[in-house]
N, C-alpha and C positions, 0 to 999 in steps of 0.2 A: 696559540694556547691549544691545548690537547683536549680530547673527549672528557677528561676528568672534570673540566670545568662545566661545560654546558650539556654534557650527554649527548651531543650531537656532533656529527663530523663536519669538518671545515668546508666551507663552499667557496669555490672560485678564488680569484686574486692571486697575488704572488708573494713569494717569501723573500724578503730582502736578507742579505747577511748581517749580522750582529753589528759590524761596523757601520753599514749605511743606514740601518734602522735607528743607531745610536745618534748618528750625524742629523737625521731628520728630526730627532728630538730636541735639537738646540734651537732651531727657530720656534719651535712649539713651547719650549720653557721660556724664551724671551717674550713671546706674544701673551704667555700666561702671566708673567710678570707686569707687563703693560696693562693686562686686564686687571689685575690686582690693584695697580694704581688707580685706573679709571673708577673701579669700584669704590675705593676709598675717597676718592673726590665726589662721586655721586652721593655717597652716604652723608658727607659732610654738608653738600648743598641741601638735601633733604632735611637733615636734622636743623640746619639754621633757618630755613624757610618755615618748618613747622613749629618751631619751639621760639623763634626770636623774630620772624617775618622779615629776614634781610637775605640777600643773595650773596652768599659768601662760601668759599671753599676751604676757609680755615676751620680746622676741628682738631681738638686734641682729645683721643679717646681715652687717654690716661687720667683725665681731669674731670671732676664733678661740674657739669653745666650750671650756671648761675640760675635763679629762678626765672622763669619765662614772664615777660611783660603782660601776657595773656591772664596771668593769676589762675583763678579756678577753672576757666575755659580751657586750659591747656588739657584737661580731661578728654577733649574732643579730638586732639591731634592724632591719637592712636585710631580713633574712629574713621577720620578720613583717610589716614594711611591704609586702613583695612578695605575701604570701598575702592582704592586705587589698585590694591593688590589682588583682589578678587576679579575685577575688571581684566586686568593683564593675565592672570592665570587662566581664566575661563575662556577667553578669546583668542589667545595666542600660544599658550604652552601649559597644558594641565599638569604635565609632569614636573612643572617649577614648583608646585605646591609642596611644602613640607621641608625637611632638612636637605634632601638631594642626595644624601649618601646611600639610602636604600636604591634610588632609582639608578645610580651609578653600579651597584652591586647586581641589580637586575639585569641591566644592560651586559654585564660581563659574564654573567652565569646563564641567562636565559635569551639575551638578544644579539649574540654575536658581535657585541661592540657598537651596535647601531644607536645613535643619539642624534636627535634633530639639531641642526645648526641653530635654530631660532632659540633653543634653551641657553646657549651661550650669551645671548642679549637679554632675553626676557627674565632669566633667573637673578642676575645681579641687579637688574632695575627694580623688580619685584621685592627682592630682599632689602635693597636701600631704602624703599618705602617702609617695609615692615620694621627694620630697625630703626631708621632715622626718625620715624614719627612716634617711637617710645615702646615698640614691640620688644618683649622679653625674650630675645633669641640671639644666636651667634652668627658669625660669618663664615665659618669653616665649611658648612655645607654649600652655600651658594658659591664659594671660591672653587670647591672641589668639583661640583657640577658644572660649572662654566669650564673649568680646565679640561674636564673629561669630555664635553660637547665639542670643545676646539679639536681635542685628539682624535675623536670619532670622525669629525669632519675632515681633518688632514688625512686620515686612514682611507676615508672614501674617494679623496681626491687623487691619491697615490696609488689606489686600487691594489692594496696590500691584502693578504689574506685575512681570514676571519680572526685567527689567533693574534697576529700582529697588529690588527685594528684594536683588539682588546689591550694589548700592551701599550698602544698609543693613548687609549682611554685612560689607562693607569698612570702614564706618564704625565698627560696633561692635568690630570686631578693632582698628582702629587707636587707637581711644579707650581700650580696655582696656590695650593695650600702652603708650600714653603715660601712663596712670595707674600702671602697674607700674614704668615706668623714669624718670618725670618728665622724658621726652625727646619733647615734642610734636611738633617738626618732624621729628625723625629718624624717629619712629613713622609719620608721614605718608608719608615717603620710602619707608620699608621696605614699606609696603602697595603704593605705587605702583611700586616698582622690583623687588620679589620676587614678590608676589603677582599684581599687574594687568599689569605690564610696559608701562604707558602713563601719560599724564598728559594730563587734560582738565578743563575747568571743571565740567562736569556731574559728575564724580565727586570732583575735589579740594574743591570747595565743601563738600559735605556732610561729607566726610572730616575736613576741617579744623574744622567746627562741632562735631562729635562729640568730636574729639581735644581741642579747647581747652576744651570742657565738662569733659571727663574730667580734664584737667590741673588745671583751675581746683578741681574737687572733691578732687583729691589734695593741693593745697597747703592747701585749707580743712582737710582732714584730717590735714595735716601729715606725710604719706607723704615719708620722706627718700630721697636718691638712695642706690642700692645702693654705687656707688663715690664716694669722697669727693671733693670738689673739690681740685684740686692747688694748693698755694701757688705763687706765682711764684718760680721757681728762679734767676732772675737771669741766665738764659743769653741771650745775644745772638748769635745766629747771623747772620753777615754776610759778604760777600764770599766767599773760598775756603771758610771753615768751613762756610757753608750748601751750598755746592757738594759738599763731600765728605760731609756729613751726608745730602744728597739721593742722592748715589751709594751711600752705604752702605745706606741705606733700599731703594733699587731692588733691589739685590742681596740684601737680606733679603726683599723682596716676592716674588722668585723662588723662594727656598727656602721661604717660606710657602705659595706655589702648590703646591709638592710636597707639603708636609706637610697641606694643606687636602685633597688628592686621597687621601692616606693615611687621614685622618680619615674620608672619606666611604666609602672602601672598607672601612675597618675595621668601622664600625658595621654595614653590610649584609652583610659577611662574617661577622661573628660571629652575626647573626641566621640566616643560613643553617646555619652550623656547628651551632648549638644545636639547630635544627629537624631537622637531619639525624642528629645524634648522641645528643642526649638525648630520647629518645622517651616519657619518663613523662608527657607533657601539660603544659599551661601552667603549672601550680602548681610542679611540680618544676622545670621549666626556668627560671622566674623566680625561684623561691627559692634555687635551686643557684647560679645566676650572683651573686645578691645576697649568698650566703654567702661567695664569693670576693671581692666588693667590701668586705665587711665585715672579713675577714682582712686586706686590703691596708690598709684604713683603721686597723685597729688596730697593724699593723706600723709605719706611719709615725708613729703617735703614740709607740710605744715608742722608735724609733730617731731620730725627728726633733723630738719635743715637740707637734705637732700632728696631727689626723686628715688634714688637707690635701685629700684628694680627696671628702670628703663634701659633699653638698648643692650649694649654688651656687657656692663658692669665691670670694667676694667678699673675705674676709680675706686670702687670699693674694695677690691681685690688688693689693689697697691696699698691702701690705707692699712689693711689686715697684715700684709706681708712686711710693711715699715714699722708695725707696732703702734700705729695711731688710732686703730678702732679695735678695742680690747673688752668692752663690755659683753660678757657672755649673755646677758639678757637681750641686748640689742642684736647681737649677732644670731641668736635663735629667731628672732621676729623676722630679721631679714631672710634668713633660710626658709621659714615658711612661707614668706611674702613672695620670694623668687620662685620657690616650687609653684605656688599658686598661679602667679603671673605667667610663667613659661608654660605651665600646662594649658591655660586659657589661650595663650598666643599660638602655640603649634597645634593644640587639639581643635582649634576652631577655623585654621586654614592658612596660617601665615606661610611665608617663604624665607625660611632662615634656619640655621643650624642649631645644634644642641651642645657643642663643644664649649662655648663659652658660659652658658647657663650652668653646665656641669662643673666648670671650675668655679664658678662663684659659690655654688651650693657646698662644694669642698672646702672652699676657703672660709666660709661663714661656719660651717659645721665644725672644720677642724680648729679654727680660732676658738670657738665656744669650748671645745674639748681641752683646749690648751689651758683656757681660763680655769677649768676645773682641776686639772692635774698640776698646774703650776705649783712648786713649793713641795710637792710629794715626790717620792723616789729619786731624790737627788736631781730633779729636773728643775733648772731655773726658769723664771718668768721670760727671760730673754729668748728662751727658745720657741716662743710661740710662732713665729714666722716658720720654723721648721714644720710644726704640726699643721700649720695652714698649707704648706706646700704639699706635705704628704697627704692631707685631706683632699687637696686639689687633685692630685695623681689618683688617689683611690676612688673618689667619685668618678672621674673619667674612665679609669680602668674597669670600675665594675659595672657602670652603665654602658660602655661602648665595646668593652673588651681589649681596649688598647692598653695593656699593661706596660709593655716596654716603651711604646710610642709615647704614652703620656708622660712617664718619667723622662725620657729623653727631651720631649719637647719642652717641657717646664725647666730642665736644666738649661737647654739653649736660650730659653727666654729670660731666666733670671740669673743664671751662672752661679748658684749656691751649692757649693760642694758638701756642705754639711748634711744637706736633705736628701742626697741621692740614695743612701741606704734606707733610710725611713720611707722615702717615696716607693721604691722598689717593693718593700716589704708591706706597706699598707695597700699599695695597688693590687698585689698578689692576693693578699688576704680578702679584700673587698670582691675582686672578681671571683674567687672561689666561692665566697658566701652567695653572691649573686647567681652563679650557676647552680648551686644547691637549691635555691629558692625558685628561679626562674631560668629556664633554658636558654631563652632569647635575649640578646642585647636590645637595646633601644633602636638599633638599625634594623637588625634581623627581624624583630617582631612585625613590623610592617610588610616584610616579604611573606613571613609565615602566615600572616592573616590573609593574605592574597593568594596562599596555596603555593608559594615559590619558596620552599626551603632550602636554604644555602648549607651546603656540605660543612661540617665542622672541621674537617682536615683534608687538604688536596695533597696528593702524593707529589704532583709535579704538574706546572702549567705548560711546559714545553717539552719537546723531546728532541734529542740530538745534542 
C-alpha cells in the first residue's frame, strides 16, 4: 500500500507478486473460516451456560430462545458476562474492546498493518461472552478483527512489506466476515467501501481469494445464514406501484438518516456519560450498565413473550421479514429498547460489533414505517418485508457508510430481488442525510475522537 494510506513510507520487508500474494490468501481464508466456526461454537456454549445452565454446542441464532429456568435472576447473566469481558480485555488485549472495525482501520492507516496475534484469540472469546450472556451487540466486528489479526500475523511470519501486510489484514478481515455471514461479495465490498475507501486489482484480488476460500470453508462446514432466505412473495411492482414504492422508500431513507445519526450519537454519548458519572472503574461501569440491559431484557420477556434485545436479534428480524411481527406500536418499542440496550452495551465497554444491532434497528423502524404507509400510494400490506429490508440497508448504510455493501450482503443473505432497488435508494438517502448531519460514521468517530482522522477518499492503495 502506498503513502496515500498512512502518510508514511514503507519500511523493510519484501514485495510478493500478485499471484504469490493471492495464493498466500488461500490458507488465510481457510483459517478464517475455521475461526468463524469456532466462534459460533463458543458463542453457543456461552449462551447455553448462561441462560440454561447446560453444556451444549447446539444453538439456533434464527430462533427465539425459550424462557430461562433462572426466571428473574436472568438479569444477572449479562452482569456475569460483563465481568469476564472486562477481565479479558484489561489483562490480555485492550484493543479487543468495542466493535473492532475502528481498530482494524487504525492498523491500516496508522499502524502499518501491525496487530497483535493475541487479539485473534481474545477478541472472539470476549465477544462470545458479551453476546452469549445477553449483550445487545453483533458479531461482524469480532469476526473482522479476528481475521485481520490472523492476516497481520501471517504478514509478519512471511516478512512481506508494510503495504502487503495491510493487504493481508484486509484479506483476513474480509474472509472472516464472509464466513460469518455467508455473504462473500458483500464482505468484499464492505472492506473496500468502509475500511479502505478504494477499489484496485492489487487489493481486490487477494481479498477475493481469501474471501472465497473462507466462504467455501463455511459451506463445507455447513454454516447457515443468520437471516433466512425469503420465499417469493408474489409481489410484482410495475408501473406506478414501483414509482410509489420507491418514493416511499426515499422518504424512509431520509428518516433512517436521522435515526442513524441518533444511533451514532447515542453510543458515544452513553460512553461519555458513563465515564463521567460512574467513577467506580471499568468493572462497575460495564457490570452496572449490563444490569440495566438484563432488566430491560426480562421486562420484555414478561410483557411480550421474548427477550427481544438480547444478543444478535436475528429471530426478531426474521419475524418482521416473514410478516409475523407487524404491530407498529410494538416495533417502535423494540426500536427504542434496542437503541438503549446497544448504547449501554457498547458504551460501557463490551466486545462486539454494531452491524447486527443496526440491522435490527432498521428492520423494526422499517416495519413500523410499513405499517404506517400500507394501503396508501398503491402499496399493499404484503410489501412490509420490502420496507423492512430497505430499512435494514438504510440503517447500516447510514451508520457505517456501507451503502453498496449493506445492499449486496442483505441480498446474499435473503435473496429477495424485489427489495434491491428500494434498498439501494433508501441506503443512499440515509447515508446522504447522515453525512449532512454528521461527518463521521459510527466507525470513524472513534478514530476521530482519538485524533486519527481517516481520509474520505483514497486515490490508490498500491502502485504499479
